[in-house]
mmCIF file of the C-alpha atoms, coordinates in Angstrom:
data_MODEL
# 
_entry.id   MODEL 
# 
loop_
_atom_site.group_PDB 
_atom_site.id 
_atom_site.type_symbol 
_atom_site.label_atom_id 
_atom_site.label_alt_id 
_atom_site.label_comp_id 
_atom_site.label_asym_id 
_atom_site.label_entity_id 
_atom_site.label_seq_id 
_atom_site.pdbx_PDB_ins_code 
_atom_site.Cartn_x 
_atom_site.Cartn_y 
_atom_site.Cartn_z 
_atom_site.occupancy 
_atom_site.B_iso_or_equiv 
_atom_site.pdbx_formal_charge 
_atom_site.auth_seq_id 
_atom_site.auth_comp_id 
_atom_site.auth_asym_id 
_atom_site.auth_atom_id 
_atom_site.pdbx_PDB_model_num 
ATOM 1   C CA . MET A 1 1   ? -22.526 16.545 31.029 1.00 0.00 ? 1   MET A CA 1 
ATOM 2   C CA . ARG A 1 2   ? -20.128 13.650 31.528 1.00 0.00 ? 2   ARG A CA 1 
ATOM 3   C CA . ASN A 1 3   ? -22.575 11.205 29.920 1.00 0.00 ? 3   ASN A CA 1 
ATOM 4   C CA . LYS A 1 4   ? -22.968 13.534 26.947 1.00 0.00 ? 4   LYS A CA 1 
ATOM 5   C CA . ARG A 1 5   ? -19.192 13.543 26.442 1.00 0.00 ? 5   ARG A CA 1 
ATOM 6   C CA . LEU A 1 6   ? -19.063 9.756  26.675 1.00 0.00 ? 6   LEU A CA 1 
ATOM 7   C CA . TRP A 1 7   ? -21.840 9.345  24.132 1.00 0.00 ? 7   TRP A CA 1 
ATOM 8   C CA . LEU A 1 8   ? -20.213 11.908 21.845 1.00 0.00 ? 8   LEU A CA 1 
ATOM 9   C CA . PHE A 1 9   ? -16.917 10.029 22.051 1.00 0.00 ? 9   PHE A CA 1 
ATOM 10  C CA . ALA A 1 10  ? -18.676 6.745  21.272 1.00 0.00 ? 10  ALA A CA 1 
ATOM 11  C CA . ALA A 1 11  ? -20.416 8.348  18.293 1.00 0.00 ? 11  ALA A CA 1 
ATOM 12  C CA . ILE A 1 12  ? -17.109 9.668  16.928 1.00 0.00 ? 12  ILE A CA 1 
ATOM 13  C CA . VAL A 1 13  ? -15.472 6.244  17.283 1.00 0.00 ? 13  VAL A CA 1 
ATOM 14  C CA . ILE A 1 14  ? -18.370 4.526  15.527 1.00 0.00 ? 14  ILE A CA 1 
ATOM 15  C CA . ALA A 1 15  ? -18.310 7.113  12.746 1.00 0.00 ? 15  ALA A CA 1 
ATOM 16  C CA . ILE A 1 16  ? -14.566 6.596  12.201 1.00 0.00 ? 16  ILE A CA 1 
ATOM 17  C CA . LEU A 1 17  ? -15.001 2.809  12.114 1.00 0.00 ? 17  LEU A CA 1 
ATOM 18  C CA . ILE A 1 18  ? -17.819 3.078  9.570  1.00 0.00 ? 18  ILE A CA 1 
ATOM 19  C CA . LEU A 1 19  ? -15.881 5.501  7.363  1.00 0.00 ? 19  LEU A CA 1 
ATOM 20  C CA . ASN A 1 20  ? -12.752 3.368  7.625  1.00 0.00 ? 20  ASN A CA 1 
ATOM 21  C CA . TYR A 1 21  ? -14.745 0.306  6.585  1.00 0.00 ? 21  TYR A CA 1 
ATOM 22  C CA . ARG A 1 22  ? -16.302 2.235  3.705  1.00 0.00 ? 22  ARG A CA 1 
ATOM 23  C CA . PHE A 1 23  ? -13.158 3.878  2.344  1.00 0.00 ? 23  PHE A CA 1 
ATOM 24  C CA . GLY A 1 24  ? -10.444 1.477  3.559  1.00 0.00 ? 24  GLY A CA 1 
ATOM 25  C CA . TRP A 1 25  ? -8.192  4.130  5.095  1.00 0.00 ? 25  TRP A CA 1 
ATOM 26  C CA . SER A 1 26  ? -6.308  1.729  7.362  1.00 0.00 ? 26  SER A CA 1 
ATOM 27  C CA . GLU A 1 27  ? -5.611  -0.638 4.477  1.00 0.00 ? 27  GLU A CA 1 
ATOM 28  C CA . TYR A 1 28  ? -4.345  2.236  2.362  1.00 0.00 ? 28  TYR A CA 1 
ATOM 29  C CA . VAL A 1 29  ? -2.063  3.606  5.076  1.00 0.00 ? 29  VAL A CA 1 
ATOM 30  C CA . GLY A 1 30  ? -0.728  0.171  5.948  1.00 0.00 ? 30  GLY A CA 1 
ATOM 31  C CA . ASP A 1 31  ? -0.207  -0.876 2.312  1.00 0.00 ? 31  ASP A CA 1 
ATOM 32  C CA . ALA A 1 32  ? 3.514   -1.387 1.731  1.00 0.00 ? 32  ALA A CA 1 
ATOM 33  C CA . ARG A 1 33  ? 3.022   -0.581 -1.966 1.00 0.00 ? 33  ARG A CA 1 
ATOM 34  C CA . ASN A 1 34  ? 2.477   3.049  -1.031 1.00 0.00 ? 34  ASN A CA 1 
ATOM 35  C CA . LEU A 1 35  ? 6.004   3.067  0.360  1.00 0.00 ? 35  LEU A CA 1 
ATOM 36  C CA . ALA A 1 36  ? 7.329   3.554  -3.167 1.00 0.00 ? 36  ALA A CA 1 
ATOM 37  C CA . PHE A 1 37  ? 5.539   6.898  -3.422 1.00 0.00 ? 37  PHE A CA 1 
ATOM 38  C CA . LEU A 1 38  ? 7.160   8.209  -0.261 1.00 0.00 ? 38  LEU A CA 1 
ATOM 39  C CA . GLU A 1 39  ? 10.547  6.839  -1.297 1.00 0.00 ? 39  GLU A CA 1 
ATOM 40  C CA . ARG A 1 40  ? 10.374  8.931  -4.470 1.00 0.00 ? 40  ARG A CA 1 
ATOM 41  C CA . MET A 1 41  ? 9.209   11.894 -2.422 1.00 0.00 ? 41  MET A CA 1 
ATOM 42  C CA . VAL A 1 42  ? 12.226  11.549 -0.100 1.00 0.00 ? 42  VAL A CA 1 
ATOM 43  C CA . GLN A 1 43  ? 14.533  11.912 -3.087 1.00 0.00 ? 43  GLN A CA 1 
ATOM 44  C CA . GLU A 1 44  ? 12.623  14.847 -4.571 1.00 0.00 ? 44  GLU A CA 1 
ATOM 45  C CA . ASN A 1 45  ? 11.510  16.788 -1.479 1.00 0.00 ? 45  ASN A CA 1 
ATOM 46  C CA . LEU A 1 46  ? 12.689  15.488 1.899  1.00 0.00 ? 46  LEU A CA 1 
ATOM 47  C CA . LEU A 1 47  ? 10.832  18.146 3.894  1.00 0.00 ? 47  LEU A CA 1 
ATOM 48  C CA . LEU A 1 48  ? 7.499   17.367 2.231  1.00 0.00 ? 48  LEU A CA 1 
ATOM 49  C CA . ALA A 1 49  ? 8.069   13.622 2.591  1.00 0.00 ? 49  ALA A CA 1 
ATOM 50  C CA . THR A 1 50  ? 8.779   14.090 6.295  1.00 0.00 ? 50  THR A CA 1 
ATOM 51  C CA . ALA A 1 51  ? 5.619   16.165 6.751  1.00 0.00 ? 51  ALA A CA 1 
ATOM 52  C CA . ILE A 1 52  ? 3.470   13.580 4.916  1.00 0.00 ? 52  ILE A CA 1 
ATOM 53  C CA . TYR A 1 53  ? 4.945   10.742 6.965  1.00 0.00 ? 53  TYR A CA 1 
ATOM 54  C CA . MET A 1 54  ? 4.311   12.510 10.260 1.00 0.00 ? 54  MET A CA 1 
ATOM 55  C CA . VAL A 1 55  ? 0.714   13.429 9.391  1.00 0.00 ? 55  VAL A CA 1 
ATOM 56  C CA . VAL A 1 56  ? -0.021  9.876  8.247  1.00 0.00 ? 56  VAL A CA 1 
ATOM 57  C CA . THR A 1 57  ? 1.572   8.466  11.398 1.00 0.00 ? 57  THR A CA 1 
ATOM 58  C CA . ILE A 1 58  ? -0.398  10.737 13.728 1.00 0.00 ? 58  ILE A CA 1 
ATOM 59  C CA . VAL A 1 59  ? -3.709  10.048 11.994 1.00 0.00 ? 59  VAL A CA 1 
ATOM 60  C CA . GLY A 1 60  ? -2.979  6.346  11.627 1.00 0.00 ? 60  GLY A CA 1 
ATOM 61  C CA . SER A 1 61  ? -2.014  5.846  15.260 1.00 0.00 ? 61  SER A CA 1 
ATOM 62  C CA . VAL A 1 62  ? -4.826  7.956  16.754 1.00 0.00 ? 62  VAL A CA 1 
ATOM 63  C CA . ALA A 1 63  ? -7.850  7.479  14.514 1.00 0.00 ? 63  ALA A CA 1 
ATOM 64  C CA . LEU A 1 64  ? -7.139  4.207  12.699 1.00 0.00 ? 64  LEU A CA 1 
ATOM 65  C CA . ALA A 1 65  ? -5.491  2.339  15.608 1.00 0.00 ? 65  ALA A CA 1 
ATOM 66  C CA . LEU A 1 66  ? -2.646  1.018  13.465 1.00 0.00 ? 66  LEU A CA 1 
ATOM 67  C CA . PRO A 1 67  ? 0.254   -0.511 15.454 1.00 0.00 ? 67  PRO A CA 1 
ATOM 68  C CA . GLY A 1 68  ? 3.180   1.832  16.147 1.00 0.00 ? 68  GLY A CA 1 
ATOM 69  C CA . ILE A 1 69  ? 5.700   -0.705 14.864 1.00 0.00 ? 69  ILE A CA 1 
ATOM 70  C CA . THR A 1 70  ? 4.294   -0.187 11.352 1.00 0.00 ? 70  THR A CA 1 
ATOM 71  C CA . PHE A 1 71  ? 5.363   3.450  11.335 1.00 0.00 ? 71  PHE A CA 1 
ATOM 72  C CA . ALA A 1 72  ? 8.737   2.674  12.916 1.00 0.00 ? 72  ALA A CA 1 
ATOM 73  C CA . VAL A 1 73  ? 9.492   0.179  10.146 1.00 0.00 ? 73  VAL A CA 1 
ATOM 74  C CA . PHE A 1 74  ? 8.419   2.641  7.456  1.00 0.00 ? 74  PHE A CA 1 
ATOM 75  C CA . ALA A 1 75  ? 10.566  5.363  9.042  1.00 0.00 ? 75  ALA A CA 1 
ATOM 76  C CA . GLY A 1 76  ? 13.634  3.129  9.006  1.00 0.00 ? 76  GLY A CA 1 
ATOM 77  C CA . LEU A 1 77  ? 13.112  2.244  5.352  1.00 0.00 ? 77  LEU A CA 1 
ATOM 78  C CA . LEU A 1 78  ? 12.366  5.812  4.247  1.00 0.00 ? 78  LEU A CA 1 
ATOM 79  C CA . PHE A 1 79  ? 14.668  8.002  6.287  1.00 0.00 ? 79  PHE A CA 1 
ATOM 80  C CA . GLY A 1 80  ? 17.364  5.741  7.673  1.00 0.00 ? 80  GLY A CA 1 
ATOM 81  C CA . PRO A 1 81  ? 18.261  5.130  11.329 1.00 0.00 ? 81  PRO A CA 1 
ATOM 82  C CA . ALA A 1 82  ? 18.792  8.667  12.655 1.00 0.00 ? 82  ALA A CA 1 
ATOM 83  C CA . LEU A 1 83  ? 16.168  10.763 10.869 1.00 0.00 ? 83  LEU A CA 1 
ATOM 84  C CA . GLY A 1 84  ? 13.768  7.829  10.905 1.00 0.00 ? 84  GLY A CA 1 
ATOM 85  C CA . THR A 1 85  ? 13.991  7.567  14.686 1.00 0.00 ? 85  THR A CA 1 
ATOM 86  C CA . ILE A 1 86  ? 13.453  11.302 15.118 1.00 0.00 ? 86  ILE A CA 1 
ATOM 87  C CA . CYS A 1 87  ? 10.460  11.461 12.770 1.00 0.00 ? 87  CYS A CA 1 
ATOM 88  C CA . CYS A 1 88  ? 8.794   8.386  14.224 1.00 0.00 ? 88  CYS A CA 1 
ATOM 89  C CA . SER A 1 89  ? 9.391   9.475  17.835 1.00 0.00 ? 89  SER A CA 1 
ATOM 90  C CA . VAL A 1 90  ? 7.989   12.954 17.288 1.00 0.00 ? 90  VAL A CA 1 
ATOM 91  C CA . ALA A 1 91  ? 4.983   11.699 15.312 1.00 0.00 ? 91  ALA A CA 1 
ATOM 92  C CA . THR A 1 92  ? 4.045   8.852  17.653 1.00 0.00 ? 92  THR A CA 1 
ATOM 93  C CA . THR A 1 93  ? 4.462   11.083 20.699 1.00 0.00 ? 93  THR A CA 1 
ATOM 94  C CA . ALA A 1 94  ? 2.244   13.728 19.087 1.00 0.00 ? 94  ALA A CA 1 
ATOM 95  C CA . GLY A 1 95  ? -0.347  11.058 18.368 1.00 0.00 ? 95  GLY A CA 1 
ATOM 96  C CA . ALA A 1 96  ? -0.133  9.785  21.945 1.00 0.00 ? 96  ALA A CA 1 
ATOM 97  C CA . VAL A 1 97  ? -0.602  13.313 23.307 1.00 0.00 ? 97  VAL A CA 1 
ATOM 98  C CA . ILE A 1 98  ? -3.647  13.947 21.100 1.00 0.00 ? 98  ILE A CA 1 
ATOM 99  C CA . ALA A 1 99  ? -5.251  10.675 22.194 1.00 0.00 ? 99  ALA A CA 1 
ATOM 100 C CA . PHE A 1 100 ? -4.429  11.521 25.825 1.00 0.00 ? 100 PHE A CA 1 
ATOM 101 C CA . LEU A 1 101 ? -6.201  14.876 25.540 1.00 0.00 ? 101 LEU A CA 1 
ATOM 102 C CA . VAL A 1 102 ? -9.205  13.238 23.884 1.00 0.00 ? 102 VAL A CA 1 
ATOM 103 C CA . GLY A 1 103 ? -9.380  10.688 26.703 1.00 0.00 ? 103 GLY A CA 1 
ATOM 104 C CA . ARG A 1 104 ? -9.083  13.380 29.355 1.00 0.00 ? 104 ARG A CA 1 
ATOM 105 C CA . PHE A 1 105 ? -11.824 15.531 27.817 1.00 0.00 ? 105 PHE A CA 1 
ATOM 106 C CA . PHE A 1 106 ? -14.305 12.832 26.832 1.00 0.00 ? 106 PHE A CA 1 
ATOM 107 C CA . LEU A 1 107 ? -13.710 9.932  29.220 1.00 0.00 ? 107 LEU A CA 1 
ATOM 108 C CA . LYS A 1 108 ? -12.268 11.042 32.550 1.00 0.00 ? 108 LYS A CA 1 
ATOM 109 C CA . ASP A 1 109 ? -15.487 12.189 34.207 1.00 0.00 ? 109 ASP A CA 1 
ATOM 110 C CA . SER A 1 110 ? -17.304 9.010  33.201 1.00 0.00 ? 110 SER A CA 1 
ATOM 111 C CA . ILE A 1 111 ? -14.645 6.300  33.474 1.00 0.00 ? 111 ILE A CA 1 
ATOM 112 C CA . LYS A 1 112 ? -12.588 7.445  36.476 1.00 0.00 ? 112 LYS A CA 1 
ATOM 113 C CA . PRO A 1 113 ? -15.351 7.011  39.116 1.00 0.00 ? 113 PRO A CA 1 
ATOM 114 C CA . VAL A 1 114 ? -15.908 3.448  37.887 1.00 0.00 ? 114 VAL A CA 1 
ATOM 115 C CA . ALA A 1 115 ? -12.192 2.621  37.784 1.00 0.00 ? 115 ALA A CA 1 
ATOM 116 C CA . MET A 1 116 ? -11.658 4.034  41.267 1.00 0.00 ? 116 MET A CA 1 
ATOM 117 C CA . LYS A 1 117 ? -13.937 1.319  42.673 1.00 0.00 ? 117 LYS A CA 1 
ATOM 118 C CA . ASN A 1 118 ? -11.335 -1.290 41.733 1.00 0.00 ? 118 ASN A CA 1 
ATOM 119 C CA . PRO A 1 119 ? -8.692  -1.350 44.523 1.00 0.00 ? 119 PRO A CA 1 
ATOM 120 C CA . TYR A 1 120 ? -5.864  -2.363 42.173 1.00 0.00 ? 120 TYR A CA 1 
ATOM 121 C CA . LEU A 1 121 ? -6.602  0.317  39.606 1.00 0.00 ? 121 LEU A CA 1 
ATOM 122 C CA . LYS A 1 122 ? -7.008  2.857  42.399 1.00 0.00 ? 122 LYS A CA 1 
ATOM 123 C CA . LYS A 1 123 ? -3.620  1.934  43.851 1.00 0.00 ? 123 LYS A CA 1 
ATOM 124 C CA . TRP A 1 124 ? -1.610  1.933  40.631 1.00 0.00 ? 124 TRP A CA 1 
ATOM 125 C CA . LEU A 1 125 ? -3.373  4.410  38.366 1.00 0.00 ? 125 LEU A CA 1 
ATOM 126 C CA . PHE A 1 126 ? -4.829  6.887  40.833 1.00 0.00 ? 126 PHE A CA 1 
ATOM 127 C CA . ASP A 1 127 ? -2.143  6.926  43.521 1.00 0.00 ? 127 ASP A CA 1 
ATOM 128 C CA . GLU A 1 128 ? -2.320  10.342 45.189 1.00 0.00 ? 128 GLU A CA 1 
ATOM 129 C CA . SER A 1 129 ? 1.431   10.346 45.891 1.00 0.00 ? 129 SER A CA 1 
ATOM 130 C CA . GLY A 1 130 ? 2.191   9.965  42.178 1.00 0.00 ? 130 GLY A CA 1 
ATOM 131 C CA . ASN A 1 131 ? 4.905   7.382  42.937 1.00 0.00 ? 131 ASN A CA 1 
ATOM 132 C CA . ASN A 1 132 ? 3.441   4.759  40.624 1.00 0.00 ? 132 ASN A CA 1 
ATOM 133 C CA . GLU A 1 133 ? 2.734   6.972  37.619 1.00 0.00 ? 133 GLU A CA 1 
ATOM 134 C CA . LEU A 1 134 ? 6.213   6.947  36.122 1.00 0.00 ? 134 LEU A CA 1 
ATOM 135 C CA . PHE A 1 135 ? 6.673   3.233  36.686 1.00 0.00 ? 135 PHE A CA 1 
ATOM 136 C CA . ILE A 1 136 ? 3.357   2.318  35.062 1.00 0.00 ? 136 ILE A CA 1 
ATOM 137 C CA . LEU A 1 137 ? 4.083   4.632  32.139 1.00 0.00 ? 137 LEU A CA 1 
ATOM 138 C CA . MET A 1 138 ? 7.512   3.067  31.682 1.00 0.00 ? 138 MET A CA 1 
ATOM 139 C CA . ILE A 1 139 ? 6.205   -0.492 31.798 1.00 0.00 ? 139 ILE A CA 1 
ATOM 140 C CA . THR A 1 140 ? 3.379   0.111  29.339 1.00 0.00 ? 140 THR A CA 1 
ATOM 141 C CA . ARG A 1 141 ? 5.699   1.946  26.929 1.00 0.00 ? 141 ARG A CA 1 
ATOM 142 C CA . LEU A 1 142 ? 8.661   -0.402 27.057 1.00 0.00 ? 142 LEU A CA 1 
ATOM 143 C CA . VAL A 1 143 ? 6.847   -3.727 27.378 1.00 0.00 ? 143 VAL A CA 1 
ATOM 144 C CA . PRO A 1 144 ? 4.289   -4.416 24.618 1.00 0.00 ? 144 PRO A CA 1 
ATOM 145 C CA . LEU A 1 145 ? 1.714   -6.080 26.885 1.00 0.00 ? 145 LEU A CA 1 
ATOM 146 C CA . PHE A 1 146 ? -1.098  -3.603 26.371 1.00 0.00 ? 146 PHE A CA 1 
ATOM 147 C CA . PRO A 1 147 ? -2.558  -2.241 23.102 1.00 0.00 ? 147 PRO A CA 1 
ATOM 148 C CA . TYR A 1 148 ? -0.602  0.942  22.401 1.00 0.00 ? 148 TYR A CA 1 
ATOM 149 C CA . ASN A 1 149 ? -3.534  2.929  21.056 1.00 0.00 ? 149 ASN A CA 1 
ATOM 150 C CA . LEU A 1 150 ? -5.826  2.116  23.965 1.00 0.00 ? 150 LEU A CA 1 
ATOM 151 C CA . GLN A 1 151 ? -3.089  3.129  26.403 1.00 0.00 ? 151 GLN A CA 1 
ATOM 152 C CA . ASN A 1 152 ? -3.065  6.666  25.085 1.00 0.00 ? 152 ASN A CA 1 
ATOM 153 C CA . PHE A 1 153 ? -6.771  7.188  25.676 1.00 0.00 ? 153 PHE A CA 1 
ATOM 154 C CA . ALA A 1 154 ? -6.641  5.370  29.023 1.00 0.00 ? 154 ALA A CA 1 
ATOM 155 C CA . TYR A 1 155 ? -3.930  7.643  30.419 1.00 0.00 ? 155 TYR A CA 1 
ATOM 156 C CA . GLY A 1 156 ? -6.237  10.594 29.900 1.00 0.00 ? 156 GLY A CA 1 
ATOM 157 C CA . VAL A 1 157 ? -8.509  9.061  32.534 1.00 0.00 ? 157 VAL A CA 1 
ATOM 158 C CA . THR A 1 158 ? -5.742  8.893  35.155 1.00 0.00 ? 158 THR A CA 1 
ATOM 159 C CA . ASP A 1 159 ? -4.390  11.761 37.254 1.00 0.00 ? 159 ASP A CA 1 
ATOM 160 C CA . ILE A 1 160 ? -0.973  11.861 35.588 1.00 0.00 ? 160 ILE A CA 1 
ATOM 161 C CA . SER A 1 161 ? 0.013   15.388 34.598 1.00 0.00 ? 161 SER A CA 1 
ATOM 162 C CA . PHE A 1 162 ? 0.090   16.338 30.933 1.00 0.00 ? 162 PHE A CA 1 
ATOM 163 C CA . TRP A 1 163 ? 3.806   17.133 30.868 1.00 0.00 ? 163 TRP A CA 1 
ATOM 164 C CA . LYS A 1 164 ? 4.848   14.034 32.803 1.00 0.00 ? 164 LYS A CA 1 
ATOM 165 C CA . TYR A 1 165 ? 2.848   11.953 30.346 1.00 0.00 ? 165 TYR A CA 1 
ATOM 166 C CA . ALA A 1 166 ? 4.156   13.731 27.239 1.00 0.00 ? 166 ALA A CA 1 
ATOM 167 C CA . VAL A 1 167 ? 7.840   13.779 28.215 1.00 0.00 ? 167 VAL A CA 1 
ATOM 168 C CA . GLY A 1 168 ? 7.688   10.315 29.775 1.00 0.00 ? 168 GLY A CA 1 
ATOM 169 C CA . SER A 1 169 ? 6.070   8.850  26.664 1.00 0.00 ? 169 SER A CA 1 
ATOM 170 C CA . LEU A 1 170 ? 8.715   10.414 24.421 1.00 0.00 ? 170 LEU A CA 1 
ATOM 171 C CA . VAL A 1 171 ? 11.587  9.134  26.568 1.00 0.00 ? 171 VAL A CA 1 
ATOM 172 C CA . PHE A 1 172 ? 10.225  5.643  27.217 1.00 0.00 ? 172 PHE A CA 1 
ATOM 173 C CA . MET A 1 173 ? 9.081   5.037  23.646 1.00 0.00 ? 173 MET A CA 1 
ATOM 174 C CA . LEU A 1 174 ? 12.374  6.255  22.178 1.00 0.00 ? 174 LEU A CA 1 
ATOM 175 C CA . PRO A 1 175 ? 14.452  3.077  22.790 1.00 0.00 ? 175 PRO A CA 1 
ATOM 176 C CA . GLY A 1 176 ? 11.817  0.820  21.236 1.00 0.00 ? 176 GLY A CA 1 
ATOM 177 C CA . THR A 1 177 ? 11.315  3.186  18.322 1.00 0.00 ? 177 THR A CA 1 
ATOM 178 C CA . ALA A 1 178 ? 15.045  3.387  17.687 1.00 0.00 ? 178 ALA A CA 1 
ATOM 179 C CA . MET A 1 179 ? 15.370  -0.375 17.955 1.00 0.00 ? 179 MET A CA 1 
ATOM 180 C CA . TYR A 1 180 ? 12.859  -0.911 15.152 1.00 0.00 ? 180 TYR A CA 1 
ATOM 181 C CA . THR A 1 181 ? 13.972  1.958  12.908 1.00 0.00 ? 181 THR A CA 1 
ATOM 182 C CA . VAL A 1 182 ? 17.689  1.159  13.221 1.00 0.00 ? 182 VAL A CA 1 
ATOM 183 C CA . GLY A 1 183 ? 17.068  -2.566 12.812 1.00 0.00 ? 183 GLY A CA 1 
ATOM 184 C CA . THR A 1 184 ? 14.897  -2.015 9.732  1.00 0.00 ? 184 THR A CA 1 
ATOM 185 C CA . ALA A 1 185 ? 17.471  0.368  8.258  1.00 0.00 ? 185 ALA A CA 1 
ATOM 186 C CA . GLY A 1 186 ? 20.062  -2.357 8.779  1.00 0.00 ? 186 GLY A CA 1 
ATOM 187 C CA . LEU A 1 187 ? 18.008  -4.893 6.859  1.00 0.00 ? 187 LEU A CA 1 
ATOM 188 C CA . ALA A 1 188 ? 17.675  -2.421 3.982  1.00 0.00 ? 188 ALA A CA 1 
ATOM 189 C CA . ASP A 1 189 ? 21.307  -1.228 4.013  1.00 0.00 ? 189 ASP A CA 1 
ATOM 190 C CA . GLU A 1 190 ? 23.670  -4.059 3.172  1.00 0.00 ? 190 GLU A CA 1 
ATOM 191 C CA . LYS A 1 191 ? 26.758  -1.858 3.618  1.00 0.00 ? 191 LYS A CA 1 
ATOM 192 C CA . ASN A 1 192 ? 25.976  -0.902 7.222  1.00 0.00 ? 192 ASN A CA 1 
ATOM 193 C CA . ARG A 1 193 ? 23.889  -3.926 8.116  1.00 0.00 ? 193 ARG A CA 1 
ATOM 194 C CA . ALA A 1 194 ? 26.178  -5.334 10.801 1.00 0.00 ? 194 ALA A CA 1 
ATOM 195 C CA . LEU A 1 195 ? 26.522  -1.940 12.513 1.00 0.00 ? 195 LEU A CA 1 
ATOM 196 C CA . TYR A 1 196 ? 22.810  -1.158 12.530 1.00 0.00 ? 196 TYR A CA 1 
ATOM 197 C CA . ILE A 1 197 ? 21.767  -4.626 13.669 1.00 0.00 ? 197 ILE A CA 1 
ATOM 198 C CA . SER A 1 198 ? 24.329  -4.457 16.480 1.00 0.00 ? 198 SER A CA 1 
ATOM 199 C CA . ILE A 1 199 ? 22.927  -1.110 17.616 1.00 0.00 ? 199 ILE A CA 1 
ATOM 200 C CA . ALA A 1 200 ? 19.407  -2.543 17.545 1.00 0.00 ? 200 ALA A CA 1 
ATOM 201 C CA . VAL A 1 201 ? 20.507  -5.460 19.728 1.00 0.00 ? 201 VAL A CA 1 
ATOM 202 C CA . LEU A 1 202 ? 22.162  -3.073 22.197 1.00 0.00 ? 202 LEU A CA 1 
ATOM 203 C CA . LEU A 1 203 ? 18.974  -1.017 22.349 1.00 0.00 ? 203 LEU A CA 1 
ATOM 204 C CA . ALA A 1 204 ? 16.968  -4.146 23.088 1.00 0.00 ? 204 ALA A CA 1 
ATOM 205 C CA . ALA A 1 205 ? 19.352  -4.962 25.929 1.00 0.00 ? 205 ALA A CA 1 
ATOM 206 C CA . SER A 1 206 ? 19.076  -1.391 27.231 1.00 0.00 ? 206 SER A CA 1 
ATOM 207 C CA . VAL A 1 207 ? 15.277  -1.594 27.274 1.00 0.00 ? 207 VAL A CA 1 
ATOM 208 C CA . THR A 1 208 ? 15.494  -4.793 29.320 1.00 0.00 ? 208 THR A CA 1 
ATOM 209 C CA . GLY A 1 209 ? 17.991  -3.267 31.736 1.00 0.00 ? 209 GLY A CA 1 
ATOM 210 C CA . LEU A 1 210 ? 15.879  -0.142 32.167 1.00 0.00 ? 210 LEU A CA 1 
ATOM 211 C CA . GLY A 1 211 ? 12.858  -2.270 32.939 1.00 0.00 ? 211 GLY A CA 1 
ATOM 212 C CA . LEU A 1 212 ? 14.768  -4.151 35.644 1.00 0.00 ? 212 LEU A CA 1 
ATOM 213 C CA . TYR A 1 213 ? 15.999  -0.857 37.127 1.00 0.00 ? 213 TYR A CA 1 
ATOM 214 C CA . PHE A 1 214 ? 12.513  0.565  37.462 1.00 0.00 ? 214 PHE A CA 1 
ATOM 215 C CA . LYS A 1 215 ? 11.215  -2.693 38.857 1.00 0.00 ? 215 LYS A CA 1 
ATOM 216 C CA . LYS A 1 216 ? 13.837  -2.569 41.597 1.00 0.00 ? 216 LYS A CA 1 
ATOM 217 C CA . HIS A 1 217 ? 13.356  1.087  42.490 1.00 0.00 ? 217 HIS A CA 1 
ATOM 218 C CA . TYR A 1 218 ? 9.593   1.377  42.142 1.00 0.00 ? 218 TYR A CA 1 
ATOM 219 C CA . VAL A 1 219 ? 8.144   -2.059 42.826 1.00 0.00 ? 219 VAL A CA 1 
ATOM 220 C CA . GLN A 1 220 ? 10.539  -3.777 45.189 1.00 0.00 ? 220 GLN A CA 1 
ATOM 221 C CA . GLU A 1 221 ? 11.144  -0.707 47.357 1.00 0.00 ? 221 GLU A CA 1 
ATOM 222 C CA . GLU A 1 222 ? 7.399   -0.131 47.695 1.00 0.00 ? 222 GLU A CA 1 
ATOM 223 C CA . THR A 1 223 ? 6.829   -3.796 48.536 1.00 0.00 ? 223 THR A CA 1 
ATOM 224 C CA . ASP A 1 224 ? 9.598   -3.747 51.137 1.00 0.00 ? 224 ASP A CA 1 
ATOM 225 C CA . GLY A 1 225 ? 8.114   -0.608 52.678 1.00 0.00 ? 225 GLY A CA 1 
ATOM 226 C CA . GLU A 1 226 ? 4.692   -2.233 53.001 1.00 0.00 ? 226 GLU A CA 1 
ATOM 227 C CA . GLU A 1 227 ? 6.201   -5.320 54.653 1.00 0.00 ? 227 GLU A CA 1 
ATOM 228 C CA . LYS A 1 228 ? 7.938   -3.188 57.240 1.00 0.00 ? 228 LYS A CA 1 
# 
């Protein structure tokens, strides 16, 4: 059963890649020239423009593996700092949740037994106490070291609960999302440029500070405990 799910997942991925190559979906979604269409839509029908943006973001981040920063930049240009942050956060979190559920259904039974054989993965990703889950989620969301799209599927393989993953992803991705949307809005808005850029810089500093906080409370305390 688990091998059937793995093969089905692989077949779906291959099919999406072939169709994307044939029809150029990722190029179309990522084409900045299409921004003009949505800009007109924002002026004519904000609700419809918001719905289109969110659908495109969810599909683009889950199926087409486009980088999240692309949608954050578009959100800042289209909707401004506040609404842009909200739309991008909701859409990217929804995409992350969908990918998580796909990973949990298709990959967990096949990948987890293999991953558990690695002592480091077993310690950090499959810790029975759950102490490492929030820290790992925070690091991977705040620090762009790992491919965002692969993360979402990979978390479905771990033992992290659905709600901890969903809420944690929303919270930890929010500062980075806001940083890009507010910063982009500042570049596009000459009148409020100084204000928006300043906010973006403060958000960047907050992300750094939050990372140091979690490092102290989750990594150093655990290390100290092991030494004792």
